[in-house]
C-alpha positions in Angstrom: 14.5 -1.5 9.4 13.4 -4.9 8.3 11.9 -3.7 5.1 14.3 -1.9 2.8 12.9 1.1 1.4 14.3 0.2 -2.2 11.9 -2.7 -1.8 9.0 -0.6 -1.4 9.7 1.7 -4.0 7.6 -0.3 -6.5 4.7 -0.5 -4.1 4.5 3.2 -3.4 5.1 4.1 -7.0 2.1 2.2 -7.9 0.0 3.5 -5.4 1.0 6.9 -6.2 -1.5 7.2 -9.0 -5.1 7.8 -7.9 -6.5 5.6 -10.7 -4.1 2.5 -9.9 -5.4 2.9 -6.2 -9.2 2.7 -7.3 -8.2 -0.1 -9.7 -6.5 -1.8 -6.7 -9.5 -1.0 -4.4 -12.0 -2.7 -7.0 -10.1 -5.6 -7.4 -9.6 -5.8 -3.5 -13.3 -5.6 -2.9 -14.7 -7.3 -6.2 -12.6 -10.2 -6.1 -11.0 -11.6 -9.4 -12.0 -9.4 -12.3 -11.1 -8.7 -16.0 -9.6 -5.5 -17.4 -12.9 -5.2 -19.4 -15.0 -5.6 -16.1 -12.8 -3.0 -14.3 -13.0 -0.5 -17.3 -16.7 -0.8 -17.4 -16.8 0.8 -13.8 -14.1 3.5 -14.3 -14.0 6.5 -16.5 -10.8 5.3 -18.4 -10.7 3.2 -21.5 -9.6 -0.6 -21.2 -6.3 -0.2 -22.5 -5.5 2.4 -19.6 -6.8 0.0 -17.3 -4.5 -2.7 -18.8 -1.6 -0.4 -18.2 -2.5 0.5 -14.7 -2.8 -3.3 -14.2 0.7 -4.0 -15.5 2.2 -1.7 -13.0 0.2 -3.2 -10.2 1.5 -6.6 -11.3 4.9 -5.4 -11.5 4.7 -4.3 -8.0 3.4 -7.5 -6.9 0.1 -6.0 -5.9 -2.3 -8.1 -8.2 -1.8 -11.6 -10.3 -3.2 -12.9 -13.0 -4.8 -16.1 -14.1 -5.7 -17.1 -17.6 -9.2 -18.5 -17.7 -9.7 -19.2 -21.6 -9.3 -16.0 -23.4 -9.6 -13.8 -20.4 -7.0 -12.6 -18.1 -8.2 -12.2 -14.5 -6.7 -9.9 -12.1 -6.8 -10.7 -8.1 -5.4 -8.8 -5.4 -2.1 -10.0 -3.7 -1.8 -8.4 -0.4 1.7 -9.3 0.4 3.5 -6.3 -0.7 0.8 -4.2 1.1 1.8 -5.7 4.2 5.5 -5.1 3.3 4.5 -1.4 2.7 2.4 -1.0 6.1 5.3 -2.6 7.9 7.7 0.1 6.3 5.4 2.7 7.3 5.2 1.4 11.0 8.9 1.1 11.2 9.3 4.8 10.1 6.4 5.9 12.2 7.9 4.3 15.3 11.5 5.9 14.5 9.6 9.3 14.6 7.8 8.6 17.8 11.1 7.7 19.3 12.7 11.1 18.0 9.8 12.9 19.3 10.0 11.6 22.7 13.6 12.2 23.0 12.9 15.8 21.8 10.0 16.0 24.4 12.5 14.7 27.4 15.1 17.4 26.2 12.9 20.3 26.4 11.3 19.4 29.6 13.9 17.4 31.5 11.9 17.8 34.6 8.6 16.2 33.9 6.0 16.3 36.8 6.3 13.4 39.1 4.0 10.5 38.2 0.7 10.1 40.4 1.0 7.7 43.2 -1.4 4.8 42.5 -0.7 2.7 45.5 
């Protein structure tokens, strides 16, 4: 597999929490935002949002940029692409296994229809 499972661990750990997924969704759909702006839309404190954003940043899913006294958070989609690639590779491996099992269980499949 081209995307090592260990490389994806922080991404999946970050996405494992429903509040973090919602924070990430809001950053993804709303563009750059501060923790205060995000907390105003969520049923958690600003401090909780900051902690969730720190986990998302450690996983590479958000980046911060200072604007005066404010920290603004924005989506960095690259790690999501890596996670999706890992999921696709694992899914393809299972598809191959299931196809081999199907061939093993039904060694004489019906002939393909003649289209010519």
